[in-house]
Backbone as CSV, one residue per row, in Angstrom:
resi,resn,N_x,N_y,N_z,CA_x,CA_y,CA_z,C_x,C_y,C_z
1,UNK,-12.027,9.985,-6.058,-12.041,9.540,-7.439,-10.793,8.716,-7.724
2,UNK,-10.888,7.880,-8.756,-9.766,7.027,-9.126,-9.443,7.215,-10.604
3,UNK,-8.143,7.228,-10.901,-7.698,7.325,-12.285,-6.543,6.351,-12.473
4,UNK,-6.416,5.830,-13.688,-5.329,4.907,-13.987,-4.200,5.665,-14.675
5,UNK,-3.036,5.684,-14.031,-1.855,6.366,-14.555,-0.730,5.345,-14.652
6,UNK,-0.167,5.198,-15.829,0.918,4.225,-16.047,0.507,2.831,-15.589
7,UNK,-0.747,2.482,-15.859,-1.240,1.161,-15.488,-1.518,0.985,-14.013
8,UNK,-1.517,2.055,-13.255,-1.696,1.990,-11.806,-2.873,2.863,-11.386
9,UNK,-3.795,2.300,-10.638,-4.939,3.054,-10.137,-4.521,3.882,-8.924
10,UNK,-4.843,5.179,-8.948,-4.538,6.051,-7.821,-5.758,6.885,-7.476
11,UNK,-5.811,7.277,-6.226,-6.916,8.096,-5.734,-6.556,9.570,-5.804
12,UNK,-7.539,10.399,-6.137,-7.346,11.845,-6.122,-8.688,12.517,-5.875
13,UNK,-8.646,13.783,-5.496,-9.866,14.571,-5.365,-9.778,15.747,-6.327
14,UNK,-10.911,16.293,-6.691,-10.948,17.468,-7.553,-12.157,18.305,-7.179
15,UNK,-11.961,19.617,-7.101,-13.082,20.524,-6.838,-12.788,21.892,-7.423
16,UNK,-13.864,22.626,-7.731,-13.731,23.971,-8.260,-13.694,24.011,-9.775
17,UNK,-13.572,25.210,-10.306,-13.488,25.435,-11.745,-12.465,26.528,-12.024
18,UNK,-11.775,26.373,-13.129,-10.770,27.361,-13.516,-9.464,26.688,-13.869
19,UNK,-8.391,27.466,-13.902,-7.066,26.922,-14.222,-6.682,25.862,-13.191
20,UNK,-5.959,24.824,-13.611,-5.656,23.727,-12.699,-4.570,24.044,-11.670
21,UNK,-4.778,23.498,-10.484,-3.799,23.517,-9.399,-3.659,22.079,-8.918
22,UNK,-2.431,21.624,-8.761,-2.181,20.259,-8.293,-1.446,20.314,-6.958
23,UNK,-2.052,19.706,-5.941,-1.443,19.627,-4.612,-0.751,18.274,-4.463
24,UNK,0.537,18.317,-4.129,1.317,17.103,-3.899,1.577,16.971,-2.400
25,UNK,1.232,15.830,-1.857,1.164,15.633,-0.415,2.516,15.417,0.252
26,UNK,2.505,15.650,1.560,3.636,15.295,2.392,3.602,13.811,2.735
27,UNK,4.740,13.309,3.190,4.870,11.881,3.491,3.837,11.449,4.535
28,UNK,3.175,10.321,4.259,2.268,9.711,5.215,0.939,10.414,5.379
29,UNK,0.645,11.414,4.533,-0.623,12.123,4.645,-1.612,11.580,3.615
30,UNK,-2.729,12.271,3.481,-3.746,11.895,2.500,-4.495,13.144,2.072
31,UNK,-5.405,12.993,1.148,-6.092,14.158,0.580,-6.883,14.941,1.619
32,UNK,-7.361,14.264,2.669,-8.144,14.957,3.696,-7.334,16.059,4.386
33,UNK,-6.046,15.839,4.538,-5.183,16.810,5.235,-5.178,18.154,4.511
34,UNK,-5.356,18.121,3.209,-5.247,19.334,2.390,-6.605,19.864,1.949
35,UNK,-7.661,19.372,2.574,-9.019,19.765,2.182,-9.232,21.273,2.334
36,UNK,-8.684,21.860,3.386,-8.886,23.297,3.596,-8.182,24.119,2.521
37,UNK,-7.020,23.660,2.066,-6.293,24.356,1.003,-7.055,24.237,-0.315
38,UNK,-7.526,23.037,-0.588,-8.297,22.807,-1.809,-9.573,23.641,-1.822
39,UNK,-10.247,23.678,-0.695,-11.501,24.438,-0.600,-11.252,25.921,-0.823
40,UNK,-10.171,26.435,-0.246,-9.826,27.852,-0.410,-9.601,28.201,-1.879
41,UNK,-8.824,27.380,-2.571,-8.448,27.677,-3.955,-9.552,27.372,-4.954
42,UNK,-10.488,26.509,-4.559,-11.535,26.096,-5.493,-12.479,27.236,-5.871
43,UNK,-12.391,28.359,-5.158,-13.224,29.511,-5.511,-12.852,30.058,-6.888
44,UNK,-11.598,29.793,-7.314,-11.168,30.327,-8.609,-10.482,29.284,-9.499
45,UNK,-10.083,28.159,-8.923,-9.282,27.170,-9.651,-9.903,25.776,-9.561
46,UNK,-9.492,24.924,-10.503,-9.802,23.503,-10.402,-8.649,22.854,-9.659
47,UNK,-8.932,22.364,-8.464,-7.877,21.903,-7.566,-7.882,20.372,-7.491
48,UNK,-6.758,19.795,-7.892,-6.549,18.355,-7.802,-5.617,18.073,-6.618
49,UNK,-5.965,17.084,-5.818,-5.074,16.616,-4.754,-4.831,15.137,-4.976
50,UNK,-3.577,14.782,-5.130,-3.211,13.420,-5.515,-2.687,12.627,-4.328
51,UNK,-3.213,11.420,-4.140,-2.605,10.446,-3.237,-1.519,9.709,-4.026
52,UNK,-0.260,10.009,-3.734,0.825,9.271,-4.381,0.667,7.769,-4.130
53,UNK,1.203,6.922,-5.001,1.235,5.490,-4.714,1.844,5.228,-3.336
54,UNK,1.080,4.517,-2.496,1.509,4.249,-1.131,1.036,5.268,-0.122
55,UNK,0.348,6.333,-0.582,-0.189,7.366,0.290,-1.716,7.262,0.292
56,UNK,-2.336,7.580,1.414,-3.790,7.647,1.470,-4.468,6.404,0.937
57,UNK,-5.340,6.594,-0.055,-6.121,5.490,-0.614,-5.488,4.868,-1.855
58,UNK,-4.302,5.320,-2.232,-3.643,4.760,-3.418,-2.791,3.547,-3.034
59,UNK,-2.897,2.447,-3.788,-2.089,1.254,-3.491,-0.594,1.541,-3.550
60,UNK,0.164,0.755,-2.832,1.610,0.908,-2.796,2.224,0.526,-4.140
61,UNK,3.392,1.069,-4.446,4.110,0.617,-5.647,4.549,-0.829,-5.476
62,UNK,4.788,-1.503,-6.582,5.187,-2.913,-6.532,6.667,-3.085,-6.218
63,UNK,7.450,-2.026,-6.445,8.876,-2.042,-6.163,9.213,-0.833,-5.293
64,UNK,10.445,-0.782,-4.831,10.869,0.320,-3.969,11.153,1.550,-4.830
65,UNK,10.248,2.507,-4.801,10.381,3.711,-5.621,11.358,4.690,-4.998
66,UNK,11.992,5.494,-5.857,12.788,6.624,-5.402,12.069,7.912,-5.793
67,UNK,12.677,9.048,-5.494,12.022,10.332,-5.782,11.791,10.494,-7.276
68,UNK,12.721,9.999,-8.081,12.570,10.082,-9.529,11.341,9.348,-10.022
69,UNK,11.028,8.218,-9.408,9.826,7.470,-9.793,8.572,8.278,-9.492
70,UNK,8.549,8.933,-8.338,7.381,9.753,-8.000,7.282,10.971,-8.916
71,UNK,8.409,11.523,-9.309,8.390,12.657,-10.237,7.869,12.226,-11.605
72,UNK,8.313,11.072,-12.076,7.835,10.565,-13.369,6.344,10.298,-13.324
73,UNK,5.887,9.764,-12.202,4.454,9.498,-12.045,3.662,10.809,-12.066
74,UNK,4.204,11.838,-11.408,3.531,13.135,-11.385,3.448,13.725,-12.789
75,UNK,4.518,13.611,-13.559,4.488,14.070,-14.943,3.380,13.368,-15.729
76,UNK,3.269,12.058,-15.523,2.250,11.284,-16.235,0.844,11.720,-15.824
77,UNK,0.658,12.029,-14.545,-0.644,12.513,-14.061,-0.989,13.838,-14.735
78,UNK,-0.035,14.741,-14.795,-0.246,16.045,-15.430,-0.569,15.881,-16.913
79,UNK,0.156,15.010,-17.583,-0.075,14.772,-19.006,-1.442,14.133,-19.250
80,UNK,-1.857,13.249,-18.336,-3.159,12.586,-18.490,-4.288,13.614,-18.525
81,UNK,-4.210,14.612,-17.665,-5.269,15.621,-17.595,-4.989,16.826,-18.494
82,UNK,-3.872,16.770,-19.220,-3.526,17.826,-20.184,-3.576,19.215,-19.547
83,UNK,-2.910,19.358,-18.406,-2.872,20.652,-17.725,-2.185,21.696,-18.600
84,UNK,-2.740,22.898,-18.592,-2.118,24.042,-19.241,-2.104,25.199,-18.248
85,UNK,-1.002,25.921,-18.180,-0.846,27.053,-17.274,-1.333,26.700,-15.872
86,UNK,-0.655,25.784,-15.258,-1.080,25.237,-13.965,-0.098,25.616,-12.859
87,UNK,-0.579,25.431,-11.613,0.202,25.702,-10.411,0.467,24.398,-9.677
88,UNK,1.673,24.254,-9.165,2.010,23.112,-8.320,2.185,23.580,-6.885
89,UNK,1.569,22.837,-5.967,1.746,23.077,-4.536,2.326,21.806,-3.929
90,UNK,3.444,21.949,-3.220,4.070,20.790,-2.614,4.311,21.006,-1.136
91,UNK,3.787,20.108,-0.332,4.061,20.137,1.107,5.059,19.036,1.437
92,UNK,6.128,19.368,2.123,7.094,18.385,2.607,7.600,17.496,1.469
93,UNK,7.249,16.211,1.478,7.685,15.292,0.425,7.210,15.758,-0.947
94,UNK,6.032,16.365,-1.013,5.525,16.862,-2.289,6.445,17.892,-2.901
95,UNK,7.065,18.734,-2.060,8.039,19.693,-2.561,9.278,19.008,-3.098
96,UNK,9.673,17.927,-2.442,10.813,17.149,-2.926,10.556,16.645,-4.343
97,UNK,9.353,16.181,-4.586,8.987,15.674,-5.912,9.003,16.809,-6.935
98,UNK,8.530,17.981,-6.537,8.536,19.132,-7.455,9.960,19.470,-7.883
99,UNK,10.876,19.514,-6.943,12.265,19.797,-7.305,12.808,18.756,-8.283
100,UNK,12.442,17.507,-8.067,12.941,16.433,-8.928,12.441,16.576,-10.352
101,UNK,11.298,17.222,-10.527,10.771,17.456,-11.871,11.729,18.296,-12.711
102,UNK,12.563,19.094,-12.049,13.472,19.987,-12.764,14.813,19.324,-13.072
103,UNK,14.939,18.059,-12.766,16.158,17.347,-13.120,16.211,17.096,-14.627
104,UNK,15.029,17.004,-15.232,14.917,16.877,-16.682,14.487,18.229,-17.245
105,UNK,13.853,18.233,-18.395,13.343,19.485,-18.939,12.286,20.055,-18.002
106,UNK,12.273,21.365,-17.772,11.266,21.957,-16.888,9.855,21.576,-17.338
107,UNK,8.959,21.334,-16.412,7.584,20.947,-16.766,6.919,21.991,-17.657
108,UNK,6.342,21.551,-18.748,5.668,22.460,-19.674,4.359,22.956,-19.077
109,UNK,4.098,24.234,-19.234,2.850,24.819,-18.773,2.854,25.245,-17.319
110,UNK,3.886,24.897,-16.571,3.935,25.263,-15.160,4.121,26.777,-15.036
111,UNK,3.215,27.432,-14.294,3.264,28.885,-14.195,3.804,29.378,-12.862
112,UNK,3.615,28.609,-11.792,4.125,29.022,-10.482,4.108,27.834,-9.532
113,UNK,4.840,27.997,-8.433,4.988,26.932,-7.440,4.771,27.520,-6.048
114,UNK,4.129,26.737,-5.197,4.035,27.068,-3.776,4.613,25.890,-2.999
115,UNK,5.639,26.166,-2.214,6.268,25.136,-1.393,5.961,25.415,0.068
116,UNK,5.367,24.431,0.724,4.973,24.573,2.126,5.817,23.617,2.969
117,UNK,6.692,24.174,3.798,7.538,23.334,4.665,8.136,22.185,3.857
118,UNK,8.749,22.534,2.757,9.186,21.548,1.768,10.471,20.828,2.167
119,UNK,10.556,19.578,1.759,11.796,18.813,1.867,12.662,19.082,0.642
120,UNK,13.899,18.613,0.697,14.794,18.776,-0.439,16.232,19.042,-0.045
121,UNK,16.417,19.517,1.198,17.765,19.784,1.707,18.176,18.622,2.608
122,UNK,19.323,18.043,2.334,19.806,16.947,3.178,20.232,17.507,4.529
123,UNK,19.729,16.921,5.632,20.099,17.429,6.964,21.604,17.382,7.198
124,UNK,22.097,18.367,7.931,23.517,18.404,8.243,23.894,17.236,9.154
125,UNK,25.024,16.648,8.859,25.491,15.501,9.639,26.357,16.015,10.795
126,UNK,25.710,16.387,11.892,26.417,16.961,13.026,27.166,15.893,13.813
127,UNK,28.055,16.341,14.680,28.813,15.411,15.532,27.865,14.584,16.404
128,UNK,26.828,15.224,16.921,25.856,14.528,17.764,25.153,13.423,16.988
129,UNK,24.783,13.723,15.743,24.126,12.717,14.914,25.062,11.558,14.599
130,UNK,26.332,11.879,14.334,27.299,10.832,14.041,27.484,9.900,15.230
131,UNK,27.556,10.466,16.412,27.725,9.651,17.612,26.494,8.784,17.860
132,UNK,25.324,9.374,17.633,24.091,8.612,17.822,24.008,7.464,16.822
133,UNK,24.441,7.728,15.586,24.427,6.695,14.557,25.427,5.575,14.883
134,UNK,26.602,5.950,15.360,27.598,4.948,15.741,27.088,4.071,16.881
135,UNK,26.437,4.695,17.853,25.879,3.953,18.986,24.798,2.980,18.518
136,UNK,23.957,3.459,17.598,22.892,2.605,17.070,23.473,1.406,16.317
137,UNK,24.452,1.673,15.448,25.049,0.593,14.665,25.744,-0.431,15.553
138,UNK,26.401,0.044,16.614,27.065,-0.875,17.542,26.041,-1.768,18.231
139,UNK,24.956,-1.145,18.710,23.914,-1.918,19.374,23.263,-2.931,18.448
140,UNK,23.007,-2.509,17.209,22.396,-3.430,16.246,23.322,-4.605,15.934
141,UNK,24.612,-4.310,15.821,25.572,-5.376,15.529,25.629,-6.411,16.651
142,UNK,25.572,-5.946,17.879,25.562,-6.858,19.023,24.333,-7.758,18.979
143,UNK,23.176,-7.166,18.679,21.944,-7.953,18.608,21.990,-8.941,17.452
144,UNK,22.544,-8.523,16.318,22.653,-9.433,15.172,23.478,-10.668,15.507
145,UNK,24.466,-10.488,16.366,25.338,-11.603,16.740,24.735,-12.498,17.820
146,UNK,24.060,-11.869,18.797,23.641,-12.634,19.971,22.126,-12.734,20.165
147,UNK,21.350,-11.851,19.540,19.889,-11.907,19.708,19.213,-11.398,18.446
148,UNK,19.385,-12.093,17.313,18.857,-11.601,16.027,17.349,-11.368,16.013
149,UNK,16.608,-12.078,16.845,15.149,-11.908,16.871,14.746,-10.531,17.392
150,UNK,15.664,-9.838,18.073,15.342,-8.542,18.658,15.786,-7.358,17.776
151,UNK,16.385,-7.667,16.615,16.931,-6.603,15.777,15.839,-5.659,15.286
152,UNK,14.733,-6.200,14.794,13.675,-5.358,14.237,13.049,-4.472,15.317
153,UNK,12.850,-5.023,16.513,12.304,-4.223,17.605,13.254,-3.088,17.954
154,UNK,14.549,-3.365,17.937,15.572,-2.349,18.223,15.562,-1.267,17.141
155,UNK,15.431,-1.693,15.890,15.399,-0.743,14.782,14.195,0.196,14.902
156,UNK,13.039,-0.360,15.208,11.834,0.459,15.335,11.936,1.445,16.495
157,UNK,12.554,1.004,17.573,12.708,1.867,18.748,13.500,3.112,18.406
158,UNK,14.433,2.999,17.479,15.306,4.113,17.128,14.924,4.765,15.796
159,UNK,13.717,4.484,15.319,13.276,5.018,14.029,12.350,6.206,14.213
160,UNK,12.140,6.945,13.117,11.232,8.091,13.134,9.781,7.623,13.185
161,UNK,8.908,8.556,13.516,7.475,8.243,13.560,6.971,7.820,12.184
162,UNK,7.479,8.459,11.126,7.069,8.101,9.763,7.444,6.655,9.452
163,UNK,8.640,6.256,9.841,9.101,4.893,9.585,8.251,3.893,10.358
164,UNK,7.968,4.190,11.601,7.183,3.280,12.433,5.772,3.091,11.881
165,UNK,5.202,4.158,11.322,3.825,4.100,10.838,3.694,3.459,9.463
166,UNK,4.810,3.308,8.745,4.768,2.820,7.369,4.730,1.299,7.297
167,UNK,4.229,0.802,6.166,4.249,-0.638,5.886,5.679,-1.050,5.541
168,UNK,5.964,-2.341,5.506,7.322,-2.775,5.128,7.796,-2.206,3.791
169,UNK,6.920,-2.197,2.779,7.311,-1.649,1.484,7.606,-0.156,1.578
170,UNK,6.716,0.601,2.243,6.887,2.047,2.313,8.053,2.440,3.228
171,UNK,8.425,1.569,4.133,9.636,1.833,4.922,10.861,1.830,4.017
172,UNK,10.883,0.915,3.074,12.000,0.857,2.135,12.000,2.076,1.210
173,UNK,10.794,2.495,0.804,10.683,3.696,-0.028,11.173,4.917,0.750
174,UNK,10.788,5.001,2.005,11.201,6.133,2.838,12.719,6.191,2.957
175,UNK,13.337,5.049,3.204,14.798,5.010,3.323,15.470,5.453,2.032
176,UNK,14.838,5.162,0.904,15.439,5.473,-0.395,15.239,6.923,-0.798
177,UNK,14.247,7.580,-0.216,13.900,8.928,-0.665,14.255,10.033,0.327
178,UNK,14.282,9.718,1.606,14.289,10.775,2.619,15.586,11.576,2.661
179,UNK,16.694,10.979,2.270,17.980,11.661,2.429,18.572,12.206,1.126
180,UNK,17.830,12.114,0.032,18.387,12.610,-1.229,18.499,14.132,-1.194
181,UNK,19.679,14.631,-1.478,19.917,16.071,-1.479,19.581,16.639,-2.849
182,UNK,18.644,17.583,-2.895,18.182,18.150,-4.162,18.571,19.617,-4.323
183,UNK,19.496,20.083,-3.504,19.847,21.502,-3.549,20.413,21.928,-4.900
184,UNK,21.003,20.993,-5.633,21.558,21.336,-6.947,20.476,21.667,-7.967
185,UNK,19.222,21.343,-7.633,18.122,21.615,-8.559,17.424,22.941,-8.283
186,UNK,17.700,23.549,-7.144,16.983,24.767,-6.773,17.149,25.867,-7.827
187,UNK,18.341,26.026,-8.331,18.609,27.108,-9.289,17.938,26.866,-10.638
188,UNK,17.458,25.651,-10.871,16.798,25.340,-12.137,15.310,25.701,-12.144
189,UNK,14.782,26.001,-10.987,13.358,26.347,-10.897,13.151,27.698,-11.581
190,UNK,12.393,27.691,-12.650,12.315,28.871,-13.531,10.960,29.562,-13.509
191,UNK,10.195,29.373,-12.439,8.895,30.037,-12.325,8.808,30.699,-10.948
192,UNK,7.942,31.712,-10.792,7.773,32.339,-9.474,7.419,31.297,-8.415
193,UNK,8.093,31.386,-7.277,7.935,30.377,-6.234,7.698,31.045,-4.884
194,UNK,6.601,30.664,-4.251,6.274,31.147,-2.916,6.636,30.076,-1.898
195,UNK,7.406,30.459,-0.891,7.783,29.560,0.192,6.996,29.959,1.439
196,UNK,6.251,29.014,2.007,5.500,29.257,3.238,6.020,28.283,4.286
197,UNK,6.464,28.831,5.429,7.192,27.986,6.380,6.793,28.263,7.823
198,UNK,6.749,27.206,8.602,6.574,27.343,10.041,7.906,27.645,10.705
199,UNK,7.946,28.689,11.521,9.199,29.086,12.167,9.748,27.982,13.072
200,UNK,8.864,27.158,13.593,9.281,26.117,14.535,9.310,24.729,13.896
201,UNK,9.378,24.683,12.582,9.436,23.412,11.874,10.748,22.694,12.229
202,UNK,10.631,21.486,12.757,11.825,20.703,13.090,12.110,19.634,12.043
203,UNK,11.129,19.296,11.226,11.326,18.283,10.186,12.097,18.868,9.000
204,UNK,11.681,20.032,8.553,12.385,20.783,7.505,12.572,22.196,8.050
205,UNK,13.689,22.445,8.710,13.867,23.706,9.440,13.848,24.940,8.553
206,UNK,13.628,26.071,9.203,13.524,27.345,8.494,14.791,27.660,7.702
207,UNK,15.913,27.160,8.144,17.163,27.374,7.397,17.082,26.776,5.995
208,UNK,16.313,25.694,5.833,16.108,25.114,4.506,15.377,26.107,3.611
209,UNK,14.350,26.737,4.170,13.574,27.711,3.401,14.437,28.887,2.973
210,UNK,15.314,29.338,3.857,16.159,30.485,3.540,17.171,30.136,2.445
211,UNK,17.629,28.885,2.455,18.518,28.440,1.375,17.770,28.405,0.047
212,UNK,16.526,27.920,0.066,15.718,27.891,-1.149,15.450,29.302,-1.654
213,UNK,15.120,30.214,-0.741,14.842,31.600,-1.137,16.068,32.230,-1.790
214,UNK,17.230,31.909,-1.275,18.475,32.462,-1.797,18.842,31.874,-3.154
215,UNK,18.493,30.591,-3.372,18.978,29.865,-4.542,17.983,29.836,-5.697
216,UNK,16.702,29.754,-5.399,15.686,29.769,-6.457,15.618,31.189,-7.032
217,UNK,15.743,31.348,-8.337,15.860,32.688,-8.937,14.743,33.665,-8.580
218,UNK,13.495,33.210,-8.553,12.362,34.101,-8.287,11.540,33.520,-7.147
219,UNK,12.043,33.693,-5.930,11.391,33.097,-4.762,11.201,34.126,-3.665
220,UNK,10.107,33.958,-2.919,9.846,34.797,-1.758,9.399,33.927,-0.604
221,UNK,9.800,34.296,0.594,9.528,33.489,1.785,8.591,34.209,2.732
222,UNK,7.570,33.476,3.203,6.672,33.964,4.247,6.804,33.023,5.441
223,UNK,7.154,33.568,6.584,7.331,32.785,7.793,6.070,32.888,8.662
224,UNK,5.590,31.737,9.112,4.415,31.686,9.970,4.777,31.078,11.319
225,UNK,4.032,31.427,12.333,4.160,30.722,13.603,3.660,29.298,13.389
226,UNK,4.343,28.339,13.973,3.891,26.961,13.809,5.014,26.054,13.380
227,UNK,4.644,24.813,13.053,5.624,23.801,12.735,5.546,23.304,11.306
228,UNK,5.680,21.996,11.142,5.797,21.401,9.818,4.485,21.440,9.035
229,UNK,3.382,21.662,9.720,2.079,21.804,9.060,1.600,23.240,9.268
230,UNK,2.381,24.182,8.792,2.095,25.596,9.033,0.735,26.014,8.491
231,UNK,0.291,25.366,7.418,-1.005,25.719,6.834,-2.166,25.329,7.747
232,UNK,-1.949,24.354,8.620,-2.953,23.975,9.610,-2.757,24.733,10.923
233,UNK,-1.510,25.048,11.247,-1.225,25.768,12.489,-1.699,27.207,12.444
234,UNK,-1.610,27.832,11.268,-1.997,29.240,11.110,-2.919,29.391,9.905
235,UNK,-4.118,28.828,9.958,-4.989,28.812,8.776,-5.422,30.192,8.284
236,UNK,-5.638,31.130,9.192,-6.116,32.455,8.774,-5.032,33.209,8.015
237,UNK,-3.835,33.274,8.581,-2.743,33.984,7.921,-2.343,33.254,6.643
238,UNK,-2.331,31.933,6.715,-2.010,31.153,5.523,-2.984,31.489,4.390
239,UNK,-4.263,31.571,4.694,-5.278,31.878,3.676,-5.046,33.250,3.059
240,UNK,-4.645,34.207,3.881,-4.398,35.556,3.371,-3.201,35.561,2.423
241,UNK,-2.163,34.835,2.787,-0.966,34.763,1.939,-1.306,34.113,0.605
242,UNK,-2.057,33.015,0.678,-2.446,32.306,-0.541,-3.343,33.177,-1.418
243,UNK,-4.257,33.877,-0.796,-5.182,34.729,-1.553,-4.417,35.806,-2.313
244,UNK,-3.375,36.345,-1.699,-2.577,37.370,-2.369,-1.785,36.796,-3.528
245,UNK,-1.124,35.669,-3.294,-0.259,35.089,-4.319,-1.072,34.530,-5.489
246,UNK,-2.230,33.941,-5.157,-3.052,33.287,-6.177,-4.146,34.188,-6.717
247,UNK,-4.178,35.448,-6.227,-5.157,36.450,-6.708,-6.597,35.948,-6.570
248,UNK,-6.921,35.494,-5.377,-8.283,35.005,-5.118,-9.253,36.173,-4.895
């Protein structure tokens, strides 16, 4: 389905009946990735899954958005459908957007949050990372001076899979959003929050979840075997956890 929010057409799915639940996607995913979660919750809730601008079937933003832009867009989506007593679910980047919502007044009507392998903690800048970054910058500088045509190929070789898969516009968005530290917002989250995490998550490590559990006033952590897509790695246990928290 398509809806116009802030003058921009975006794709979303909806299924089920009952109180609203909004699923916010991880970077580079689409609504299909969360179909099993939506199907599970649709037994009792009306479940919306949103393709952020630049994700899935939604057109890219016209300018380089930051996390605040995505949070403002999410607020507008919620207001458009007049959600009352709703639940937010954020996977990876979607969790980052949820935290950003608390930079202003807490979202009205929000009753609880589920964060799945959520982003929001800036990775530690270890000595190894610093050396790798220095080596990369030195190599890029040499190419800029003597072989500028090879700079982009060099950059891609040393980039993440998300960066390589993104369009030129979304690469700029990724650079602007991926490293923002949102830990100062954790203590502002004022609703019950369930953290579901893969023990072997390398994108957003388990230490991030433990920091969130410690800092968010009313938070509980469930650790699953698996990685950054713990809900797909352990679907049976994930379903049981969700059923308990959401009273299915």
